[in-house]
N, C-alpha and C positions, 0 to 999 in steps of 0.2 A: 221410306220408313217401313218398319215391320208391320205386317197386318196382324190383327188380333185373331187368335184361333178360337173358333166356336167349339163347345163341348159336344162331340159327336156320340158320346156314350160308347166309345170303342169301335164304332163303325168306320170302316175305311171307305171314303167316298168313291163313287163310280162316275167318271167324267167321259164326255164324248166330244171330240173335236173334229171338225171337217174343214178343209181349206183346199184351194186349188193347187198351191205350190208348196214345196218343202219349207222354205223360210216362213211363209205365212202360217203354216201348220205349227211350226216350232214356236213362233211367238204366241199363238193362241193357247198352245198347251202349257207353255211357261206361265202365262197369266192365270190360267185355270188352276194349275197345281199350286202356284204360289198363294192364290187367294182362297182356295177351297180344300187344299190338301190337309191331311191329318198330321199333327205333330207326333212323330214317333222316332224312337232310337234306331240306330243301325249298328251293325257289327264293326263298322269302320270309324265310328266317332272317337276322336282323340281324347286322351285323359292326361292329367298332369301327374307328377310324382306321387301325389297322395291318393290317386285313383279317382279324383273328381273330374267330371267331364269338362273339357275345354270347349267343345262344339255344342251348339244348341241342337235339339232334335231335328231331324229332316222333315220336309214336307212330302207327303206320300199319298198316292191315290191309285186306284185301278183306272186305267185310261185306255180308251179306244180312239185311235187317230186314223183318219182317212185322208190321203192326199189324192185328190181326184185327177190331177195332171202332174205326175211325178217328174216329167221332163219339161214342164212348163218353166218359163224363165221369169226372173232369175232363179237359178236352181240351187246355188251354194250359199247357205246362211253365212253371215259375217262372223260368227263365232265357231271356232274349230279348235280342238285340243289334240289333234294328231296330224301326222303328215298324210293328208287325204289321198294323195297318189299312191303311197305305199299301202294304205289301208284298203283301197280299191283292189290293188294287186293281191293282197291277202285274201279278200273275199273271193277273188277269182281263182285262188289256189296256189299262188307262187311260193308260199312257205309251208306247204303241206309236208315237205320232206323233213321239217323240224319235229314232227310228231314222232314220239318214240314208239317202237313196236309194242304190241299188247303185252307180251311176256315181260319186257323190260319195265313197262308202265306198272304192271301189277307188283313187281318187286320194289319199285320206287315209291309206292304209296306209303310205305312205312318211314320214308325219308324225304329228302327234298330233291326236286328236279333242278338241274342247273339252268342257266339262262339259255343254253343251246338245246335244251330238252323240253319240248312242249307236250302237255297231255292231250291237246287237241287243237285244231282250228275249226272254225265254222264250216269252211269248205270241205275239209276232210270228213267231218261228221255227216255232212249231207251227201257227198259224192263217194265216200269210201267208209261208210259207217262200220265201226269195228265190232266184232264179236270177241268174247273172251277166248275163243278157240284160235283167234288170229285171222279168221275169214273176214271179208269185207263185202258190203252191199252198196251199190250205187243207187241210192234211193231216188235221187233226182232224175236219173235216166229212166227209172221205173215210173216216176210221176209224169215225166214228159210223154212217155209211151202211152200211159193211160189217157192223157189228154188227146194225144194223136188219135187213139182209137175211139174215145168217147169224150168229145170236147166239153160236154156239160157235166162230167163226172165231179163228184164231191170227194173222191177218194185219192186224189193226187196230192199226197202228203208225205213230207220227209221230216224226221225228227233228229235232233242232235243228242238226245238223251241216251246214255248208256248206264242203266241202273246198277250194273255190277261194279261200276267204276266210280261214277260221279259222286255218290254220297261219301266216298272216302278221300276225295281230293281235298287237300288242305286249303288251297286257294283256287281262284279262277274256275269255279263251277260254271258251265255254260249259261249265259244269260238268255241267249236265243234258244228256244226250245223246239219250235216247229215252223215249217214253211208249207203253205198250201197254195197250189195253183188252181185257178178257176178260169174257164175260158168260154164264156157265152158268146153269142153272135150279136152284132149290132144290126141296125135296121137294113143295112146294105148286104148282110150275109157274111161280113168279114168277122174273123175271130178276134176277140179282145181279151188279152191275158191280164187278169187281175191277180195280184199276189197278196196273200195274207201271211203275217208272221205273228207268232206268239212268244212272249218273253216272260221269264219268271221275275226278272228284276231289271231296272233300267235307270241310268243316270240321265235325267232329262236335259240338264244344262250342258253337261260336258260330252255326252256320248250319242244322244238321239240323232242329231243332224248327220254325223259321220256314218252311223249305222245305216241310216236310210239312203244316203248317197250311195254307199257301197252295195246295198241289197237291190236298189233299183237298177244299178248297172247290171247286176246278175239277172234281174227281171227282163231286161232288154235282150241279153244274150239268150235266155231261155225262149223268149218270143221268136227270135230268129231261128232257133233249132226246131221249134214247133212248125214254123212256116216252111222250113226246108223239108221236114218229114211229111207234111200234109199237102204241100203244093198250094196252100191257100195263104192269102195275106193275113198276117197276125199283127195287130196293133197293141202297143203297151197301154193297158188300161189303168185303173186306179191301184194304189198301194195302200194297204191298211195294216196297222199293227196294234195288237192288244198287249198291254203290259200289266201284269197283276200287281206289280210294285213299282210304279213310276215315281221317282223321287228327285228332290233337289236336296243335296247334302247340306247339313248345317255348316260345314266348313266353307261352303260357297255362299253363305248368306251375305257376307260383306260385298261380294260382287253382284249378287242378285238383288238383295234388299237394300243395299247401301249401308254405309257406316260413317256417320257424321264425324266421329272421333278420329277416324283415319282419313277423312276427306274423300271417301268413296261414294260416288253416285250410284244409285240403284240401276239395275238393268232397265227398269221401266221409266226412270228419269232420262236415261240415255236414249231409249228407243220408244216410240209408239209403233203400232203395227206397220204403218206405211213407211216410216223411216227405216225400220228393220229390213223390210223388203227392198227398199231403195238402196241400202248399203250392201245387199247381197250381191254375189257374183253370178254372171251368166256362165253357161257351160264353156263358151269360148274364152272368156276372161279367166276362169278357173283353170282351164287347160293350159293356157299360156303362162300364167303366173305361178301355179302350184303343181297341178297334176303331172304335166309332161316333164318339167324339170326334176321333180321327185322320182318319177319312174325311170328317167334316163340315168339318174344317179344310182338308183337301186340296181340296175343291170350293168352298171359300169364295172370295169375289171376289178376295182378295189372292193366294192361292196359285194360283187358276185363271189369273190374269194372269201370275204368275211362271212357271208351267209351260206357258203358251200352249195351254191345253187347247182342242181343237176341241169343238164342241157335242156330238158323238157321245160323246166321253170324259166330259163332264159328265153326260150322260144315263146312261151306264154307272155312274158313281159314285153318282148319286142313286138309281138302281135297286138298287145293291148296299146302300146305306144302308137303303132300305125293306125289302129282303129280310132283312137281318140283324136289323133292329129288330122284324120280325114273327116272328122265330124260324124262318125258312125253313131256315137252315143249322144244323139240329140233328138228332139221331138220330130 
């Protein structure tokens, strides 16, 4: 059933969730935002022909979530709204070639980009951050080098924001805004890579799990690069993200809160925390059932031609397949 909304006087609640694994963190965040989130409209709420809203207001809160063991099992939540193997590959950079050059992007701001013309990918913004002059900066390489030189630095930060461009994008303004690396030592003197991410907006129900799966794959890759450069063991530590507008869309309330008229059970009738975790997939199960089949299809001759993958992208995809098949992305 729908939970009643308290009058907050216009204050957006601030919530804090900590859990050991990704599925447990997702369940706790869903429950917290559903029960305590502010009812507020979004720019995506649907309207009928008369202009009246069809969807109820979203539930929204400022939320800090920490996953203390991001590679703890089971790792893959039972709800996913994307091809997770393909999404992981995008986070790793396989579709960066889809991003239009800066001059073309500036010209396109007054019109519409086609399906084969992307204004950005997260990987492109982090690893080849664009300037309006056309120059690029590999912010993540600089962040990694800062950690290599000074592991306790607080300055290893990369941003996706491009202020000259983003305010003028009609759709798809980057939700992920910043990535920070922090690398303290544990009691044994080993480096522990913690990753922080900051988000302007986040769909908790449909996007958060896939976002975190993809970004923690990147976290492990970065840990390996730091280890190679320092010659020291580097362990993947906790992952934390802060969203200034974490929301559950009104159009998803039937699935989340239930709808007796349509015979829909609520998310919380279907799952309690332990059953949600129990129905999640281990890394090995997800690799066999989802990730590897999707990646192999992505680099197949048919899709490689459709996506116009350059050879470097195909090499990246094949290496990702080999690494996941070997169990490299596990605790």
